[in-house]
N, C-alpha and C positions, 0 to 999 in steps of 0.2 A: 639398494640391493634388491632388484626387482624379482629375482628368482627366489626370494626367501619367503614368498606368501604361503607356500604349502607346508604345513607342519607334518612331522613323521607320525605314522600310526604305531604307538607304542604297544598297543595290544596285539597287533599283527607281529611285531618284532618278537614279543614275548612267546608267541606261540610258534617261532621258528621260521616265519616268513621274513622277507626282506622289508615288507611294509613300503611307506613312502620315503624311507630314510635317504635312498639314493636318487629320488625323483626330483629333488629340489635344485639340482644343478651343482656345479662344482663348488661354488661359493657357499651355497646353503649347507651342503654336506660338511664342509670345513668347519662351519659354524657349530654344527651339531657335535662333531667330534670335539672341538674345543669345550663345548658346554658340558659334554660328558665328563671330560678330564676335570674340568673346574669342579663340577658337582663332587666327583670323587675326592678331590683334594679337600674341599670344604667339609665333606662328611668325615674325613680323617681327622680333621682338626677338632670337629664336633665330638668325636669319639674320645680323643685325648683329654679334652676339657671334662667331659662326663665322667671319665675315670678318676680324674683328680678330684672332682667334687664328691663322687661316690665314696672315696677314701675318708673324707672328713664328714660325711653324712649331710651334705649340703645340696644334694642333687634336687630336692623338692623346691628350691628357690630359684630354679633357672628353667626357662623354657627355650627351645631350640626351633628355628625354622630356616629354610633356605629358600630364598625368593630372589626377585630381580636385583635388590640390594646387595645380595650375598648371604652370608651366615649371620643371622640375627640371634644374638644371645640376649634374651629378655630377662631382666632381674626382676623377678616377681616376689610376692611377699613383701610389700612396700613397707610395712611396719619393721621389718627386719633392716631395711637400708637407711631409711629417712623417716624422721618423725613429721608430723603435720606440720606445713609451713616452715620447714627446716632443711638444710642442705648438708648438715653434718653427718659423716659416715659413722655408723655404729661399729663396735668391735667384731660383730659377726660379719658385717658388710666388708670390712677390711680383709678379713679371712677369705671371704668368697672371692673377692677381687684378686687377692694374691694367688689363688687357685687358678683363676683365669689367665693371669698374666704369664705363667710358665708357657703353656702351648702357644699363646698368642705372641710371645717374644721370638719364638723359634720359627715363625713362618713370615714370608716376605711381603705379604699384603698390608695395606694401610688399615688403619682402624678408625672408626667413626663412633664417638661417644654422644649419644642423643638423649638429652634430658626432657622430662615432661612433668607437668603439674596438673592437678585437677582444677575444676572451674571455681573453687572457692577463692575469693580475693586474698592476696597475701597481706599480713600485717608487718612481716619482717623485710619485706623486699618491696621496691616500688610497683612491680607488677609480677605476674606469674611468668613472663619472659626472664626477668632476672633470677627468679627463684629456680627454674628449670636450668637455666645456664649454669648456676652455681652447683647444682647437683651433678650435671655432667662433668664440670670442671673438678669437682672433688674426686669423682672416679678416675678421670685422666691423671690428676696429679698422683694418686695412689699408684696407678699403674707405671708412671714414669718414675717416680721417686723411690718406689719401694719394689716394684716389678720388673724394672730394667727395661721397659719398653722405650724404644727409640723415639724421642720427642719429635723428630722430624716425619714420623710415620703415623702420627695420631692426632685427632683434632676433636674439639667438644663443640657441641651445638645445643642450643635450647629452643624447644618448640612451644613452650608455655602450655596453654590448655588447648591449642589448636588441633591437636591430633590425638583425641581421646581413645583408649583402648576399650572403654566400656561406656555406654550411654546411661544417662540418668544421673541423679543426685543423691542416691542412697549410698550407705556406708560402704557397700562392697565396690561401687563404682568409683567412688572417691578414692578409695585405697588403690584400685587397680591403675588409675590415672596418674599416680604418684609413683613414677617409675623411671628407669634409665634402660635404654637399649645399647649394647655394645655390638657393633656391625663390623664384621670382617669383610672388606670391600674388594671384590675381585678386579684385577687389572686386566680386564678384557673388554671387548667391543660392546656396544649397546646391543647388537644382534645376538651375541652370546649370552648377555645378561637376560635377555627376554625369554630365554629358553629354559633357564633354570628353575622357575617354579613349575613349569610343565614336567620337567624331568623328575623333580622332587616328588610331585604328586603322584606320577606313574609309580616310582619306586615305593612310596609310602602305602599306596593303596594295594600293593602286591600285584598289580597287573604287568610288572617287569622287574627284573633284577639289574643291578649295576653291572654285573658280569654280562648279562644278556645285551645291554646297551654297548658295552665295549666290543662285544664280539660282533654285533651288527655293524658298528662303525668301522671295525677292521674289515669286514667283508666288503663294505661299500668302498673304502679306499683301495682295497685289492682290485675290485672291479674297475675303478676308474684307471688304474694303472695298466690293465690289460689291453694291449692294442687290439685284440680280438673282439 
């Protein structure tokens, strides 16, 4: 998609101008419209999950972000979910996963459960690959067996210690890398995925609102359909 090289100026859109949103050509504009709607849909899921967690006082154990992978629900507070060199879910972990399962069950996208381990060698598993895979599998099983998630829409992956969230070998870094991410995967093109982090950053830093983005996309679509 050669016309996709120019990104929109979100700051200009926020100030009421058209910016570059309509200058990328018909295909590019459509990609931005799709990305805006996908971002809005993922944000709605995030709000539903956050509300459930807040009811049970569990909001401090989850971090959200929207990037090119989709909506990433990071299960933080590793001591809450797994012990060191262990893949067994704690009672609190099962409660939190059950809170996630309700909103995730009611949306059409696939889910990717991504397990991670820290750099310490495992004594209970052959390698950290097996340990991280076991952790993601335990989360998947809870979501399917108790949360009602369609098994055809969910998969589990183990990344071992290859993708650390924190550098170093201190206690905090080791704990931070003992984690699982639940990813809500958009069913959109790679071009649309690539725009999601840009939109998320613009909305989060206050340079534009989601309503502004939708209004600008609507104006652009109207201009394209205007024969004059």
